[in-house]
C-alpha positions in Angstrom: 92.4 108.1 97.8 92.1 105.8 100.1 95.2 103.3 100.8 93.7 99.9 99.6 93.0 101.6 96.3 96.6 102.6 96.0 97.7 99.1 97.1 95.9 97.8 93.8 97.5 100.7 91.7 101.1 99.7 93.2 100.5 96.3 92.4 99.3 96.6 88.4 102.3 99.1 88.6 105.2 97.3 90.0 103.6 94.2 87.9 103.8 95.9 84.3 107.4 97.4 85.2 108.8 94.3 85.7 107.0 92.6 82.6 108.7 96.0 80.7 105.8 98.2 80.0 107.1 101.9 79.3 105.4 103.2 82.6 106.1 105.5 85.2 106.8 104.8 88.5 104.5 105.7 91.1 105.3 107.4 94.1 102.8 107.5 97.7 102.3 111.1 98.7 100.8 111.6 102.5 100.9 112.6 106.3 103.8 110.8 107.9 103.3 107.4 109.5 99.9 106.4 107.7 101.9 103.0 106.2 103.1 104.5 102.9 105.9 102.0 103.4 104.3 99.1 104.8 101.8 99.2 102.6 104.2 98.9 99.3 106.2 96.6 101.2 103.1 94.2 101.9 102.1 94.2 98.1 105.8 93.3 97.1 105.9 90.4 99.3 102.5 89.8 98.1 104.0 89.3 94.6 106.7 87.0 95.7 109.9 90.4 94.9 112.7 91.1 96.7 112.3 94.9 98.8 115.1 97.4 99.0 113.9 100.3 101.2 116.1 103.8 100.2 116.2 106.6 102.6 117.1 109.4 100.1 118.0 111.9 102.7 120.7 109.6 103.7 122.3 109.1 100.3 125.2 111.0 98.8 126.4 111.6 95.5 128.7 108.9 95.6 126.5 106.3 96.0 124.7 107.0 93.0 127.1 107.9 90.9 129.9 105.1 91.8 133.3 105.7 91.9 136.0 106.8 89.9 138.2 104.2 88.1 141.7 104.4 85.7 141.7 102.8 82.9 144.7 102.8 79.9 143.7 105.0 77.5 146.7 104.9 74.7 145.2 106.7 71.9 145.2 109.5 74.2 149.2 109.5 74.1 149.3 111.7 71.2 147.5 114.4 72.6 149.7 114.5 75.7 151.3 118.2 76.4 154.2 116.3 78.3 154.8 113.7 75.8 153.6 110.8 77.9 153.2 107.3 76.8 150.9 106.3 79.7 148.1 108.1 79.3 144.9 106.9 81.5 141.4 108.0 81.5 138.4 107.6 84.0 136.0 105.2 84.4 133.0 104.7 87.1 132.2 101.6 89.3 128.7 100.8 89.0 126.6 102.4 91.9 125.8 100.1 94.8 122.0 100.9 94.5 122.0 99.1 91.0 124.6 96.2 92.2 122.4 95.5 95.5 118.9 95.7 93.5 120.2 93.6 90.2 122.1 90.8 92.3 118.7 90.4 94.6 116.8 90.3 90.9 118.8 87.9 89.4 118.6 85.4 92.8 114.3 85.8 92.7 111.4 86.6 90.6 112.4 90.5 90.9 113.3 93.1 93.0 111.4 96.5 94.2 113.4 99.8 94.8 111.4 101.7 97.2 112.6 105.5 97.3 111.5 106.8 100.5 111.5 110.3 102.1 111.5 111.9 98.7 110.7 115.3 100.2 113.9 115.6 101.8 115.4 114.9 99.1 119.4 116.5 99.0 119.5 118.6 95.9 123.2 117.4 95.0 121.5 114.0 94.2 118.8 115.4 92.3 120.5 114.9 89.0 120.5 111.2 89.5 116.8 110.9 90.2 116.1 112.1 86.9 118.2 109.7 85.4 116.9 106.9 87.8 113.2 107.7 86.9 113.6 108.5 83.3 116.2 105.9 82.1 116.1 103.3 84.9 119.9 103.5 84.9 122.7 105.5 87.3 125.5 106.5 85.3 126.9 103.9 82.9 124.7 101.1 84.3 121.2 100.4 84.3 118.8 98.3 86.5 117.8 94.4 85.4 114.4 94.2 83.6 112.9 93.0 86.7 113.6 95.6 88.9 110.5 98.1 89.8 111.1 101.7 91.2 108.4 103.3 93.7 108.6 105.9 95.8 106.8 107.9 99.0 107.0 111.4 100.4 105.3 113.1 102.8 103.5 116.4 102.1 103.1 118.7 105.4 105.2 121.2 106.4 106.1 119.7 109.6 107.4 116.9 107.8 110.0 119.2 106.1 108.2 119.3 102.7 109.0 122.4 100.4 108.1 121.6 97.1 109.0 118.9 94.3 111.0 119.5 91.3 109.1 119.6 88.5 111.4 117.3 86.3 110.6 114.8 89.2 106.8 115.1 88.7 107.1 114.9 85.1 109.0 111.3 85.6 106.4 109.9 87.7 102.8 109.4 88.9 102.0 111.3 92.4 99.3 109.4 94.2 97.9 111.5 97.0 96.9 108.7 99.5 94.6 109.2 102.7 95.1 107.6 106.2 92.4 104.3 106.0 91.7 102.9 109.3 89.8 99.9 108.3 92.4 98.7 106.2 95.0 99.7 108.2 93.7 98.3 111.5 92.8 94.9 109.6 96.1 94.5 108.2 98.5 95.6 110.9 96.4 97.2 114.4 94.9 94.2 115.5 98.2 92.4 115.8 99.8 94.5 118.3 100.0 94.8 122.1 95.9 94.5 123.0 96.2 97.3 125.0 97.3 99.3 122.3 94.9 97.5 119.9 91.6 98.2 122.0 92.6 101.6 122.5 92.8 102.7 118.8 89.7 100.3 117.9 88.0 102.3 120.7 89.3 106.0 120.1 90.4 106.1 116.2 90.2 110.1 116.9 93.9 109.8 117.9 94.9 107.8 115.7 96.1 110.2 113.3 96.8 113.3 115.5 97.9 116.9 114.3 101.5 117.0 113.4 103.7 118.8 115.4 107.5 119.6 115.9 107.3 120.7 119.0 108.1 118.8 122.5 104.9 117.2 122.4 104.1 113.8 120.6 101.5 113.3 118.1 100.2 109.7 117.6 100.5 108.1 113.6 100.0 104.5 112.7 103.5 104.0 112.5 104.2 105.5 116.4 101.7 103.2 117.2 102.9 100.1 115.8 106.4 100.6 117.6 104.7 101.6 120.6 102.5 98.5 121.2 106.0 96.4 120.5 107.3 98.7 123.1 104.6 97.7 125.5 105.1 93.6 125.0 108.2 94.1 127.0 107.1 95.5 129.8 105.3 93.3 132.9 101.6 94.5 133.0 101.8 95.9 136.7 104.4 98.5 135.6 102.3 99.4 132.5 99.4 100.4 134.7 101.6 102.0 137.2 103.4 104.1 134.5 101.0 104.0 131.5 100.7 107.6 131.0 104.6 108.4 130.5 105.0 105.4 128.6 102.3 106.6 126.1 103.7 110.5 126.1 106.9 109.5 124.2 104.7 108.0 121.2 101.2 110.4 121.4 99.7 113.8 122.6 99.4 114.4 126.6 95.5 114.3 126.1 95.7 111.0 123.9 98.3 110.1 126.7 95.6 110.6 129.6 92.5 108.8 127.6 95.6 105.8 127.1 96.4 105.6 130.8 92.4 105.9 131.3 91.9 103.0 129.2 94.9 101.1 130.7 93.2 101.2 134.2 89.6 100.7 132.9 90.3 97.4 131.3 92.5 96.2 134.4 89.1 96.9 136.5 87.8 94.1 134.7 90.6 92.0 135.9 90.7 89.2 133.2 93.7 87.4 135.2 91.5 87.2 138.5 88.2 86.1 136.4 90.2 83.5 134.3 91.6 81.8 137.5 88.4 81.9 139.5 86.6 80.6 136.1 84.0 82.9 137.1 81.1 82.6 134.4 80.2 86.3 134.0 76.5 87.1 132.3 77.9 89.4 129.5 74.1 90.5 129.2 74.6 92.5 132.0 77.6 94.2 131.2 77.3 97.7 129.5 78.1 97.4 125.7 81.7 98.4 125.7 82.5 96.1 128.5 81.0 93.5 126.1 83.3 94.4 123.7 85.9 94.8 126.1 85.8 91.1 127.2 87.1 89.4 124.2 90.2 90.5 125.2 90.0 87.9 127.8 91.5 85.6 125.2 94.8 87.3 126.3 94.8 85.7 129.6 94.2 82.2 128.2 97.3 80.0 128.7 96.8 76.7 129.5 94.3 73.8 128.3 92.2 74.4 131.5 91.9 78.0 131.1 90.9 77.0 127.3 88.0 74.8 128.8 86.7 77.9 131.0 86.7 80.1 128.2 84.5 77.5 126.0 81.9 77.4 129.1 82.1 81.6 129.3 81.1 81.1 125.8 78.0 78.6 126.1 77.0 80.8 128.6 76.4 83.8 126.6 76.1 82.0 123.2 73.4 84.6 121.9 75.8 87.6 123.1 76.3 88.9 119.5 78.9 91.7 120.7 80.8 89.9 122.5 80.9 86.9 120.4 81.9 88.5 117.5 84.5 90.7 119.0 86.3 87.3 120.3 85.8 85.1 116.9 87.8 88.4 115.8 90.6 88.2 118.6 90.9 84.1 118.0 91.2 85.0 113.9 94.0 87.0 115.0 95.7 84.4 117.2 95.0 82.1 114.7 96.7 84.6 111.9 99.6 84.8 114.4 100.0 80.8 114.9 100.1 80.6 110.7 102.8 83.3 110.5 105.1 80.8 112.4 105.0 82.6 115.7 104.3 81.2 119.2 100.5 81.0 120.9 100.1 79.6 124.1 98.8 76.5 125.0 95.4 77.3 125.6 94.9 79.6 122.7 96.1 76.8 120.3 93.3 74.3 121.8 90.5 76.9 121.4 92.0 77.4 117.2 91.9 73.7 117.1 88.5 73.6 118.5 87.5 75.8 115.7 88.7 74.7 112.9 89.1 70.6 114.2 86.0 70.5 116.3 85.8 66.5 115.9 89.0 65.6 116.9 90.2 68.7 118.8 90.8 67.9 122.4 89.2 70.6 123.7 85.5 70.8 122.3 82.6 73.6 122.0 79.0 72.2 122.1 77.4 74.6 120.5 79.6 74.7 117.9 77.4 75.4 115.3 76.0 78.6 117.0 79.4 80.1 117.6 80.5 79.2 113.8 77.8 82.0 112.6 80.5 84.0 114.5 83.6 82.7 113.2 82.5 82.1 109.8 83.6 85.5 108.9 87.2 85.5 109.8 87.9 81.4 109.2 
C-alpha cells in the first residue's frame, strides 16, 4: 500500500475514534525509516490534534500499570488473622500515559497516541497492550473519549521483527505500507539541504538501501533527513573536502561515493562565482542534467542585486522548460519555508514577491506571464 493511501485511511480512522466509533486502531507496518511516524504526525497536525509518540521498547510495566498506593479498608478488619483494626488495601494510580494523553486531550480538540516500534514490544507489557487496544484503558483508568490510538512497526529481520502476538493482531488493523518517493520528496525531501535534495532527486535508487546490521550503513528517508540537517551545520568548503566521509555515517559506501561525486559535480558549476560575476549562462547549451541542476542556483541568491541578476537569467532563458520548471519548484519550496515562519534570504524574498505581487514588488520579472506558466503548478 502506498503511504498516501495509508495517510488517508489514518485520517478517517483517527477522526472516527475521536467521534466514538467502535473501530480498531491502525498500525503502519513496513521497512525502517520510510516516514511511518512522520506521516502519522503530519496527519495529526492537519487534523489539529495533540500528538504523543511512545517508543514501546523503552516502556516498563510500571509506566503502564500505575503505582500502588494504600487506602483504609475497615470492612477487612474482621478477616484479620492478627485481630488488627487497621486493615488496608492496595489501589493503583493512573498510568502516566493515560494522565498525559487525557490532559492534552482536555486542553485541545483531542490527542493521538502513537505506539511506536511495536515489533520490539517487551513481553512484560504485552498484557497492558491487549487492554489498551481492546478497552482503551490501562488498569482502572480509561483514555478520554477524544483520544485516538495508532501504531507503527518494522517488519524485517534486521529491524528485530520476530512476529506479533495474535491478541494484538486481533485488536488492531495492520496496514502494510511501502515507501512512496514522490510523496515523501514533496512533503519532506525537497526541504532538505540542497546537496542532499538534489542527490536523492537524481539518484532515487539510493534512498531506500538494503538493510544491514553490520558496520556499513544503509540510507533511508529518516537518515536522509538527519543527514540534510547535519550538512546545514558545515561550511561548503568543508563539505566539499569531506563529502564521502560525512556521507558514510548515513549511507552505504557505494552511495557515499556517488554523493561525493555529486557534490564535486555541483561545485564545478560554481554557482557562487556565477552569481558574483552576474554571468548570464545560456541554459540551452548545457546538458539536460545541468539544465535541471541550475535550478539550485537559488540557494546562492542572497541580496536584492542577486535577485535582479537571477531575473536577467530567467529572461535570457525564458523558453528553457527544464530549467524554469525546476527553478519554479525550488522557489515554491522557499515560499513554503517563508510561510512556515522560517527565514529566507533577502534576495529570495524579493523573488517570491516578484511572483506573487508582480505589480508592487521592488524586483520585476518582465516576462512574468511567460514565467507564470511554469510557476502556476506550484503557486
